[in-house]
C-alpha positions, -999 to 999 in steps of 0.1 A, spaced: -86 258 -137 -96 230 -113 -72 208 -94 -89 180 -74 -73 154 -51 -88 120 -47 -77 102 -16 -79 65 -8 -72 61 29 -68 24 28 -37 26 6 -28 62 16 -30 69 -22 -36 103 -37 -45 108 -73 -55 140 -92 -76 156 -118 -67 188 -136 -95 205 -156 -92 235 -179 -116 246 -206 -137 214 -202 -107 191 -207 -95 168 -180 -62 151 -173 -59 124 -145 -26 117 -127 -19 83 -111 -54 70 -110 -65 41 -87 -79 8 -99 -115 18 -100 -119 46 -126 -155 55 -118 -147 84 -95 -128 101 -123 -156 96 -148 -181 110 -123 -159 140 -117 -156 147 -154 -193 144 -158 -199 168 -129 -177 194 -145 -189 186 -181 -153 178 -191 -138 154 -215 -112 131 -200 -85 134 -226 -53 121 -208 -39 101 -180 -4 105 -167 15 77 -148 44 91 -128 58 56 -127 47 19 -125 33 18 -90 42 -9 -66 15 -5 -39 -17 -3 -60 -30 -11 -94 -37 18 -118 -66 21 -141 -47 40 -168 -52 13 -195 -89 9 -187 -94 47 -189 -77 46 -223 -98 18 -235 -131 33 -222 -126 70 -231 -98 71 -257 -77 92 -233 -40 92 -242 -17 76 -216 15 95 -209 45 79 -192 83 79 -194 99 60 -222 119 42 -195 88 24 -183 89 2 -213 51 2 -213 33 -27 -230 3 -6 -239 -2 22 -264 11 55 -249 28 88 -255 62 91 -240 65 119 -215 100 129 -204 121 159 -196 107 190 -213 77 173 -229 46 193 -226 9 185 -225 -12 216 -234 -46 218 -216 -60 249 -233 -39 277 -219 -23 258 -191 5 232 -196 19 201 -178 56 196 -182 75 164 -176 105 163 -153 124 130 -150 130 125 -113 145 90 -109 152 77 -74 121 60 -61 122 41 -94 144 45 -125 114 56 -146 98 82 -122 87 115 -135 72 146 -118 47 169 -135 50 206 -133 17 226 -138 20 261 -153 -12 282 -150 -29 304 -175 -7 334 -165 24 314 -173 32 309 -136 46 276 -123 20 268 -96 20 231 -88 42 200 -90 28 164 -90 57 145 -75 45 109 -76 66 89 -51 97 111 -54 88 138 -28 61 134 -1 51 159 25 78 156 52 95 126 35 109 112 2 103 80 -17 121 48 -8 146 35 -33 145 -2 -27 115 -14 -46 130 -19 -81 158 -43 -76 137 -72 -91 107 -57 -109 99 -35 -138 114 -28 -172 145 -14 -156 159 -29 -124 184 -10 -103 202 -14 -70 188 6 -41 221 24 -36 221 36 -72 185 48 -70 193 66 -37 220 86 -54 197 94 -82 170 105 -58 194 129 -42 200 146 -75 164 146 -86 155 164 -54 184 188 -51 191 195 -88 155 196 -100 126 198 -75 142 220 -49 152 246 -75 115 253 -82 100 285 -68 91 282 -31 54 289 -37 49 259 -59 24 235 -44 36 199 -39 10 172 -46 24 137 -38 10 103 -46 9 92 -10 0 103 25 7 89 60 7 51 64 20 44 29 49 19 28 65 39 0 80 63 26 91 62 63 74 91 81 50 108 57 32 138 72 -6 137 78 -8 168 55 -17 158 19 -1 188 2 27 212 8 49 237 -9 85 236 -21 94 263 4 79 244 33 96 211 24 130 229 22 124 241 58 107 211 74 115 179 54 142 160 73 155 143 42 161 177 24 181 190 53 208 164 45 230 182 20 259 157 18 250 131 -9 266 100 8 250 109 41 216 112 24 221 78 8 230 62 41 200 78 58 176 68 30 186 31 30 183 27 68 151 16 85 128 14 55 95 -4 61 90 -40 51 82 -48 15 48 -66 10 48 -96 -13 26 -79 -38 48 -49 -46 69 -64 -74 37 -80 -88 20 -47 -90 50 -30 -107 48 -56 -135 10 -55 -137 11 -17 -141 37 -19 -167 14 -40 -190 -19 -26 -177 -46 -43 -156 -79 -58 -168 -111 -38 -165 -120 -33 -129 -157 -41 -128 -155 -70 -152 -127 -86 -133 -145 -81 -100 -177 -96 -114 -159 -127 -125 -151 -137 -89 -171 -169 -81 -197 -162 -54 -218 -192 -60 -196 -219 -45 -210 -235 -14 -182 -259 -3 -145 -251 3 -118 -274 -10 -96 -287 17 -60 -275 20 -66 -242 3 -59 -208 20 -90 -193 36 -91 -155 44 -119 -148 69 -125 -111 70 -150 -110 99 -143 -91 132 -122 -110 156 -150 -116 181 -171 -132 154 -142 -153 142 -134 -164 177 -169 -177 183 -168 -201 153 -146 -205 122 -132 -230 98 -100 -247 110 -69 -231 94 -87 -199 83 -67 -167 86 -86 -139 104 -76 -109 83 -103 -84 94 -118 -60 69 -104 -26 79 -85 5 66 -54 -15 58 -69 -48 47 -55 -47 11 -20 -40 23 -20 -69 48 -37 -92 23 -8 -85 -1 17 -89 28 5 -123 39 -7 -139 6 17 -144 -23 9 -128 -56 -1 -160 -74 -15 -179 -44 -51 -189 -47 -74 -183 -17 -110 -183 -5 -124 -150 7 -151 -150 34 -172 -122 49 -203 -120 71 -227 -103 46 -230 -98 9 -221 -61 9 -191 -68 30 -180 -95 6 -183 -71 -23 -162 -46 -3 -133 -70 4 -134 -83 -32 -130 -47 -45 -102 -41 -20 -84 -72 -32 -88 -58 -67 -70 -26 -57 -38 -46 -55 -46 -69 -84 -55 -99 -62 -91 -104 -74 -77 -129 -99 -63 -149 -70 -97 -154 -53 -108 -190 -59 -143 -182 -46 -159 -156 -23 -184 -169 3 -206 -158 32 -190 -171 64 -213 -193 84 -191 -199 113 -173 -232 118 -164 -260 142 -133 -242 156 -134 -216 183 -106 -195 199 -96 -199 235 -100 -169 259 -69 -157 276 -68 -150 313 -50 -116 310 -44 -113 348 -25 -146 347 -3 -133 319 4 -102 339 14 -121 370 31 -151 354 43 -142 319 69 -170 321 42 -196 318 36 -185 282 55 -184 249 48 -148 238 50 -140 201 55 -103 191 43 -99 155 49 -61 152 71 -47 124 109 -48 128 112 -10 134 86 -13 162 105 -41 178 137 -22 176 122 7 194 114 -15 223 99 -49 232 68 -50 254 77 -85 267 114 -89 272 114 -126 264 90 -125 235 99 -143 203 98 -117 175 84 -126 141 69 -98 121 35 -107 106 46 -107 69 72 -133 78 50 -155 100 37 -180 76 72 -190 66 85 -191 102 58 -211 120 82 -239 125 103 -217 148 75 -214 174 80 -238 204 50 -257 216 59 -265 252 38 -237 267 5 -219 258 12 -193 232 2 -157 234 3 -134 203 5 -96 204 10 -66 182 4 -29 190 -34 -27 189 -49 -61 181 -54 -62 143 -22 -80 134 -23 -103 164 -57 -116 153 -43 -126 120 -12 -141 135 -29 -161 162 -52 -176 136 -23 -186 115 -5 -202 144 -36 -220 156 -41 -234 122 -7 -251 124 -3 -258 161 -30 -278 179 -10 -293 208 -12 -262 229 -37 -233 232 -30 -202 211 -43 -169 225 -47 -135 209 -39 -108 234 -58 -84 211 -66 -49 224 -56 -60 259 -20 -52 248 -27 -16 259 -26 -27 295 10 -39 291 23 -8 272 32 11 304 48 -19 321 85 -23 318 99 -54 302 74 -81 314 
């Protein structure tokens, strides 16, 4: 038997292939199905099934495409209300893969329709559990993403109670040696503090997972609902898209217009070049969302699910990359056109960092870090705090009487934020503090 984990660092997403006797099952596949086809070919296996542990909020799955391409059966809970042909897979249902079996366990909490999948090996020994977003290494799934999306909507309080019972009455009763394979790793917004380790065991989680050490149900619910990360705009959109099934990845990516030469005025422009290139010359009003590890998450946090935008990059291969990343969250259909960036008439002013250090009162400082980071401590005591996902709707709150300085924790978010502000405010300079924020981290309340 082969168990293989595929990991997408950008979305902190883990998917899996299980092979036995030249038959393969895929669990929670990403938008591009090619890696699973390649793996099946490598091991001379037939891809016969794909299991969805729930309709995912943070990425688009290729379950429907795999079904259409290979004929593989899609398995999911009846509670999903799937709009595609599928086999229901709920408590006690079994998929036989030669002499091993995969058994469904309904584990609601992260979503009302979540399942986990218990793998029993050829010796009849329970060996692994694929937990989706129910249980992570060192953490558990958040319960607040299904209040307005999916076939079944549920209040976060209700789901938090359900998650408590899914964990304590089901998963934690499994043998301690059972290996835990979750759908996400560190950096995912589906949990609070997920461990860097990408697998664990039931025994280890019982000993080390902070959430599992809380045995009183009401206390667990209170803890779970507190301090959850922000919810990107695209999450509900992806739940609904996964419920009906996404269009074929490569076909959809290939339909993005890359021949347009002129941009229509007034449309959103996402310029993915590095900040230094953008600063030298860009189109007025463009948002500098740099291509990087978390590009797709920030794209879906800034741009609304049905909002059309232009996508710019420095080279053809980089343009292909960002189009494919947009497709991972279903946003390729929002791209009005994708173009090579040729600079522009606008340039960004350069901040005198020493002047900011000695006279911070001369500037309006905007802190665009996340709420939990701001709660942990402000770097500039008088900074106006507007988390990046909220900025486009709160630009009117920014005063224009002084030069504006924007900062985050490392420079990525501040580049995007400064470009947004500069696109709206032209009466005063807008500076991106960028990586220079590191020089202010050790200072106290400037």
